[in-house]
Phi, psi and omega in degrees: 000310177300322181294313177307316180285341185272001184296152186290129181293153174281149182281136177289148183279075184236152174286337179248052192297329185294317189274356183255011186253130177270123182220174174259121179226127184293329179230047185299136175289150169296124179275128179254127188237119173247149177073209181247123174209166173258124183227165165261200181203192180244118182282113186257350176211137180210127186206145173250147175220170181061047185049051179070013179292317184246136176242126182250129175226135172257131189241121168274124189262316181213149183273030178198171173289137176250174180282317181191151163268128182261320180212155177239144182235137163249125200045237176262007188259123178291135183265128170269122189250143177273190185291345178257007181088000182275142173298149186275163188300330183288347180290152171309324185261018180053217177257038188266353180240134174238132188232129171236154186211168178210126185287349180110000178269000183285143179244354171238172186294122190272344183246073180296328179295322178291321177301313182286328184280350180247359193299325191266010180247161174290134184076034184293154170273121191243183180288349178270359181262085187263323188046049185296137180082007177246136172284128190225147169237132176251127174238123177250131175252138168260128184299134176193105182305323180291323181283328183238056186296337179257017184088198180302119172290163178274127185260141172217167188216143177260124184234157161261121189275218195296140168286144181224158188279132176242109183291342184288333180236002183049048182227154177247101188224168172286136180209143171264007176298117188300325179294318177292321179290320177297318175305321184293317180293324183289330182260356186283136180264358181269319188225346184260205186273350175073032182287151176271124187296322188287333184244343185242353181248124179274098189300323180299316177296324180296314178301318181294318180296318186287331170294325178295317182292335179282346181298142179277140173239148181276140183259142180301329181269009182103153185079185182226169169207157173303144176300000000 
């Protein structure tokens, strides 16, 4: 059962294949996400229970808090989830996949199901495994050779990324505005350049740039989008 689930997944047919593939990396870098995008992640925990009936995976999607997970994909199929996180009957995978997630604001263990379901096994996920400040997805697969003929599917996620500061409203909210995202990177002390906003950022120029980015432009096919 374990060998069948461990087969190499087929690659999704996407233009951004590299960033949409979930893989295991011993020293994977923290992924930083701005705006809205579909991404994969780094599998930081993988464990089987119930004589290999269930495969549990925790996937780190971003090394910071994000605004929201919008959609979940197995290979290229968007997963419809019920109130308990199980894939619905109309899915290719039946109800054999369960998905839980945490946007990164958690201060306690977000996956109590994983904690209880692995408690009696070696390598259990415990209350000490917090991954605080990281956006996470917990996926549980129930073994079914018919539902997973090619092994573990590739999981990817449509997310709204980091919340950014907007001087026009003096708020920190999600935005895909490039000027605001660039300002966040410039002033971030963890992975950015660590600029001091008050003395090194020209706020007047930032506001002007953000306003330009928010201007609507007409599309040839009708409608508009932000410049």
